[in-house]
N, C-alpha and C positions, 0 to 999 in steps of 0.2 A: 692521511685519512683517519678519522676517529673510529673507535670501535664500540659496538654495542656491548654493554656490560650485563652479563647474565647473573641471575640469583639462584641459589640452591643448586640444583642440577641443570641450570640453564646452559644453553649452548653459547659459547663465545663466538659471535658472528660479526665479521666486518660489515659495516654499513654498505648496502647495495651489493654485497658479494653474491647475493642470491638472485641477481637480476637475470642471469642466463637461465637459471632453473625456472624462474617465473615466466620468462618468455616462452620457454619450451612447453610449459604446462598451462598456457593460456591464463597467465596472471592478469590482474585487473588492468584493463586498457590494452592488453596485447602488446605486440612488439613495436607499435608506432612510436616514433621519436617524441619525447616529451619536451615541452618548452623549457628554456633555461630557467633555473630557479632564480627568484629575486635575490639581489645582493644586500640591499639595505632594508631591514625589517622596520616598519614604522608602527604597525599595529598587530597585536596578536588577538585573534578572535577564538577564545577558548570557552566552549559552552559549559564546561565543568568548573570554571573559575569560581572560587568562593564556596564550593560545596563542602560541608562538614561531613565527610564520609563516615565518621563514627556515629553520627546522630541522624543521618538522612533517612527518609522513608522511600522504600521502593514500591511504587504503585503501578500495577499492570493495567495497561490502557489499550484502547483501540482507536485508530484514526480512520479506519474504513472497515466497518462491520455491519452487515445487514442483520436485522432482528431487533429484539428488545421492545416489541410493541405490546407485549402482555407479560404478566407476572411469571408465567411458565417459562417463557424465553429468558427473562431476566434472571431467573433462578439457575438456568443452565450456565449462564456466564459467571454467576457467582461461584458455581461449582468448579469452574475453570480457573478461579483465582483472580478474575478481573474485579477491580474496585473503582476504576474510572470508566464510566459508561458514556461513550460518545457514539451512539448508534447512528448509522447513516443510511437511510433508506431513500427510495425514489418512487415516483408515480403515486403521490407527488413527492418532490424533494423537500420534505418538511422535517424539522428537528423533532426528535423524541425527547422533548424538554418543555417544562420541567417534568421529572419523574413523579408518579403518583405519590401523594403525601403518605399514604399508609405503607407503601413500599419503603420510602425513605425512613419512616419511623421504625420499621422493622429491621432496617439495615443501615444504621447511621454511619457506617464506615464507607459507604458508597458515595463517590463524587459524581455529580451529574454534569453533563456538558452538551450544549446544542451542537448539532452537526447535520449535514445532509450531503448526499452525493448528487452533484449537478452534472448535466449532460445536455447534448443537443445544441451546442453553439453553432451558429450559422456559418462560421468561417474556420472551424477547426474540429477535427475528430478527437475529442478529448473528454474524459470524465475527470472531475475534480471534486475533492472533498473540502469541507470548510469547518474544521474543529473550532468551536467558539463562536460561530456565526449563527444569528437568528434568521437569516434570509431563507425563504422558501421559494421554490420555483416549480412550474409544471403542474401536471395533474395526471390522474390515471382512472380509466374506466374499463372494467372487465366485463365480458359477457358472462351472465350467470351460468353455472354449471347445468348441463342437461338440455339447454335450449337448442343445441346444434346437432342433436341426435336424429332429427327428422328434417326433411327438405320439402319446400323452402323454409328457411329459418330467418326471422327478422329480429334484430336486436336494436333497441333504442338507447342511445347514449345521451343522457340529459344533463342539464346544468352547465352547459358550455357557454363560452363567451363568443358571440358573433364577431367575425373579423372586422366588420364595418364600424363597430363601436369599441374595439379593443385598444387599450392604451397600456403599454406599447403594442403595436400591431401583432407581434409574435404571440400574444396571449389569445389570439383568435385562430391560431394555427395548431393543428393536431396531426399525429401520424397514426394511420390505421395499419395494424399489424395482423396478419392472417397466416396461419400455418395449415397447409393442405398436405395430406399424406395418403398413400394407398392403405386401404383397410387390411389388417393382418390376414394373411392367407390368400390374398388376391395378387395376381401378377400383372394386371392391366394398368395402364397409366391413370393417375388420379388427377382430377381437375375440378374446379368449381367456377361458378359464375357469380359476380358481385355487382350489386347495384347500390348506390349511395344516394340518399335524399337528405338535404340540409347541409351538404358540404361539397366543395369544388376542389378538384386536384390542383395543387400548386407546387412551385419549386420551393425547396427549403431555405436556400440562401437569400432569395429576393422576394419570396411570397408571390411571384408572378404566376398567373394561371397557366396551366398546361393545356393549350388549345382553348376550348370553351369551358374546361374544368369538369364537364359532366362525366359521370361514371355510371354507365348503363350496360348491364349484362357484360361486364368486363371479365374476360377469361382469366382465371387464376390457376396456373399450373402448380404441380406438386412442389413443395418447398415452403420456406418461411420468407415472406416478403412484406414490404411495407410501402406506403405512399403517403404523401403529405396532403392535408386538406385545409382549406379555409372553411371555418364554420360559417354557414350563411344563416343559421337559425340556432336557437338555444338547444335544440335536439337534433342529433344526426342519427338517421335510421339506416342500418346496413342490412341488406337482404342477401343471403347466401343460398345458392341453389347447387345441389350436388346429388350424386347417386349414392345413397348410404350403403349400397351393396359393395361398392368399389372404393369409396372415398370416405375418409374421416377428417373432421376439422379439429385440430389439436389446440388451436389458440385463436381467439378473436378479441382484440382490445383496441381502444382508442386512447392514445397516450400523448403526453406533451412534455417537452423539455424546456430548456431556457429560451430557445428560439431568439437569440440575440448574439451579436458578436462577443467573443470571449472576453474582450476588454471591458465591455459594458457589464457582463455578468460578474467579472472579478470586482469591479467597483461596487456593485450592489452588495456583494457578499462581504466585502471588507468595510465599507462605509455606510451601507444602507442607502435608501433613496426615498424621495417624497412621493407619497400616494394619497390623493384626496386631502392634501394639505397637512399630512402627518408623515413623519419620518418612520420608516419601517425597516426591519432587518439590520444588517451590519453586525460587527463584532460585539460580543457581550462586554468585553474589557478592551480598553485601548492598548494595553501592554501584553495581551495574550492571544494565542490562537493565530490562525491564518489559513492558507490554502495549500493543499497537497495535490500533486499531479499523479493520477492513478494509472496503474499498469502501462508504463510508458513504452509502447511498442513502436513509436515513431522514430524519427531521426534526431540527432543532437540539435540540428538547426531549428527544428520545430519547437523545442522546449526553451531555448535560450531567451527568446523574446518574452515568454511568460515569466521566467525567473527574474528577468530584468524589469518587469512591469512594476513591481512593488516589493520592498523587502519583506512584506508579509506573505508573499508567495514562498513557502518554506522549503520545498524540495520535492523529491519524487519517491515513488514506491520502489524499493530495491528488491523486496520479496513480496509476492502476492500469491498465496497458496492456490487460489482458484485459477489464476492466469499464469500457469507454468512456472511457479516458484520464482527462481531468479530471472525469469524472462524468456520470451520466445522471439525469434527474429530469423530472417533468412541467413544472415551471415554467421550468427552465433546463437543457435536455437536454444541453448541452455543457460546462457549468461547475459542476455541482452540488457535487462534492467540493471544488473550488477555492474556491467561494464559501462553503461550509460552514466552511472553515478560518478565513476572516476573520470570519465570523459568530460563531464560538466565541471568537476572540481579542478581539472587541469587548466581550464580556462581562467581560473582565478575567482570564479563565482562561489558564493556560499550556497550550499545545497545539502539539506539534511536528508537522511535516508529513512524511509518508513517501512515497517514490516507488518503485514496484515494477512488475515484469513479471507477477507471479502465475504462472499456468500457461503464459503465452506466452513460452517460452524464448528465441525469437529476436525478441522484441519489444524495447521500450526502457523505461527507467525504473530508476533505482538510487539508493541512498544512498551518498555518499562521506564516510567518516569522516575527521575531522581529528585525528590522533593525535600524541602526543609521539614523539620519535625512538625507534624500536623496536630499534635496534641494541643488542645485549647483553642483551636481555630473554629470559627463559625463556618457553616456550610458554604456561604458565598466566598469566604476567604480561601477555603480549600479549592473551590472551583477556580478561583483566580490563580492560585499557586500552580495548579495543574496546567492551565493554559499558558502561564508564563514559561513553564518548562518546555512546552512545545515551541513557543516563540524563540527561546534562546538556544534550543537544542540540548537541554539537560535531560536526555533520555538515551536509551540504547535499544537496539533491535535484538530480538530473541527468536531463534528457530530451533525447536527441540523435538525429541521423540514424543510420540503419543502412546499413552498407556492403552492396552487392549487386553481382552480376555483371550482364552485359548482358541476361540473361534475367529479372532481377529476383529471383534467388535470393539469400538472405542468405549472406554469406561472412565468415570470420574477418577481423578481430576483432569483427565484428558492430557493436554500438552503443558500443564502447569509445571514450571521449573523454577528453582531458586538459584540457578547459576547466574552470577551477576558480577559486574565490576565493583570492587570495593575501594578502588582508587584509580583515578586518572589525573595525574598532576604534572603540570609543566614546571620544571625546575630551572632556575636562572643562576648565572654566575655572578661574580663579584661586581661586574659592571651592569647588572640587571639584564644581561643578554640571555635569551633562551638557550639552554644547553642540552637538556634531555627531557624525556617524558617517562615518568614512572607509572607503572600499571600493576594492579593486583586484582585477582579474581578469586571467587570462592562460591560455595553453595552447590557445586556439582555433586552428583551421586558418587560417594566414595567407593562403593562396591561395584556398581555397574560401569561407571566411567571415571576411573581414578587418574587417568593420564590427562595432562593439560598442555596445550600449546597456545602460545601468544604470538600473533603476527602484527607487524607494523607496516602499514601501506602508505606510500607517498605517490606523487605524480609519476614516479619512475617505476612503480610496481611494488612488489614485495621487497621491502628494504631490510628487514631482519625477522628472524624466526627464533623463538625461544621454546624449548621443551623444559617446562618448569615444574618441579615436584612441589614447590611451596607456593605456586600460583603467583609468582612475582616476576617482573621483568623491567628493565630500564633501557630505553633506546636513546643513544647519543645522536643528537641532530648533526647532519653532515656539515662540513666546513662551509660549503657554498650555500647553505640554506635550502629550504624547500617550500613549496607552496602550501602544503598541508600534510598532516599526519592523521590517519585514523587507525583504529585497533580492532583486530578480530581475535576472538579467543574461543578455543574448542576444548571440550572434555569428551574423552572417548575411551573405549575399553582396551585392555591389553590383549585380550583374546576375544575372538568372535566365534560363536557357535561352539564354544567350549574348547576348541583346539587350534584354531587358526590365529597366528600371531598378527597383531597390528602394531608394528614397531614405530617409534618416532621417526626413524629414517624413511620408512615407507609412507607414513602419514604426511611428512613434509613435502612430498612430491605431488600431493593432490591439490586440485583447485576446489573452490567451495561447492561447485555442483557435484563433483566426485565425492566430496566429503558428505554432502547431504544424501547421496545415493547409497552410502555404505549401510549394509543391513546384515543382520545375522543370517539371512538367507541368500546373500549375494555369493556367486561362485568364486569371486576373487576380490580380496580386499583392495588391491592396488589398482584394479582396472574394472570398476563397476560399469555395467552396461547401461547406457541411457535408456529410459523408457520411451515408448513410442510417442511421437509428438513433442518430445522434449521435456515432458513433465518430470518432476522428481520421482524417483522409483516408488512404486506403490507399496512395496514391501516395507515393513517397519524399519525406519532409520535408527541408528544407534548413537549418534553424536549430538551433544548439546553445543549450540553455536550462539555467540553473542557478538554484536557489532556496535562499536562506538560511533558517535558523530565526529566529523573532522575537526581538528584544531587547525585553524588557518593562520598563515603568516602573510599578512597583507603589506605590500610595499608599493612604492610608486610604479614599480615595474609590473606588478600584477593587478593593480587597480583596486 
């Protein structure tokens, strides 16, 4: 067996010697048996191949971030260090692109990017983003504030497309969402009565009418509910009757998603489609951008067909701050997305991992693009370079602490961190055969987080761990080969709360959820308590975390 070679004060660790520890501590993929690694490598897919690490540009980016619709919002993200603006809103799912000319003139270092969050497929419960795509879908109509303080209240939603004339038919289908709640201070049950004119209730998957479709004095009990409507006229009127002394209406809106099978939506996003004799939507550049699968709460089998649909379906979200961090699920409530990533990679598929805040503006999670030297490039060239990086996987994920004042309020620059990979290189032997992967990291806070650990992950779990003072490590590939290697790197304090030691030995035993949960206010560094519901601990975390994309070794055996 080959040995992993440490640098500086790195730990000399036999390859795969940590597998027992990894299984005991819920390492990626858990204890399930991994497929036999391929024996004859025919292709190496290395997203970092050819990067000039001495001259590259690190550009902080977003693949799934709501906001950016006005200058005040855009300035917030500037303060956080973002320079690739790929905002993704919905209702409607329309790109915030191009950015206003005066904003671009004032901030010439910002790179713009079309993007949207799409939802409402008729055959899958999935949200998906489309960095680089001009395709828009759906619409949104909100009840004006104050109209539902008295009863009865009637709201008219205008500008709709009648189902009878809609092409495709889904553009004439909307969902009505209403939230009914007891008024504060009351104990009785809350309910409302709803009547709809200009729309007929239908099934979402087939658009078939539910009964005769009529909605007349429909009882609507407390809670948030929705139903689908065929618009039978350009205006749908919704009348809500309720007792204002006992009931309050928190939400009333008429929305629309993609309303088509996910494959049709994917084709439109990637290649555009013809409307009224003109091609609309599709990717801005043929060689850049693609589709990301958001907060993947489903099963492995539900995502494989989507990843197989087109190589421009890039991967899944591994971290979504709004949606439970590393993921929620019944079997593994704290690591579902994270484990899903390795489960997909074990099948031999390419799958990039994305790290996002979602709606949580002052949260944490971002992608850092590793771009060529941008000096001298025109704006469109820089846009293309950024989207090429997403397409090839030349980026890494970052999850870092958030700066806060004494009262715990987030303050600029929020979660901005300069912790980064400064090298990820595949090294070959005399016959050109891959032999090792060299990694270097830098940019961590030398006072608050001086200790660094680098982990190498393969389909078998944690393959090697290095505690490296100089931020360097080299991983010798195993004799039998492997399907993929990805890298995780952490920067963390030696002491927490001024007196409690956080030793490399103790840190090595933790999985990424436990590492993320470490806080100066946690009672025990080695066994942080999960927060209710599986979300990362609400108390300020102390560890900087970065995650590479996988280097894949593709053979006839792995596909």
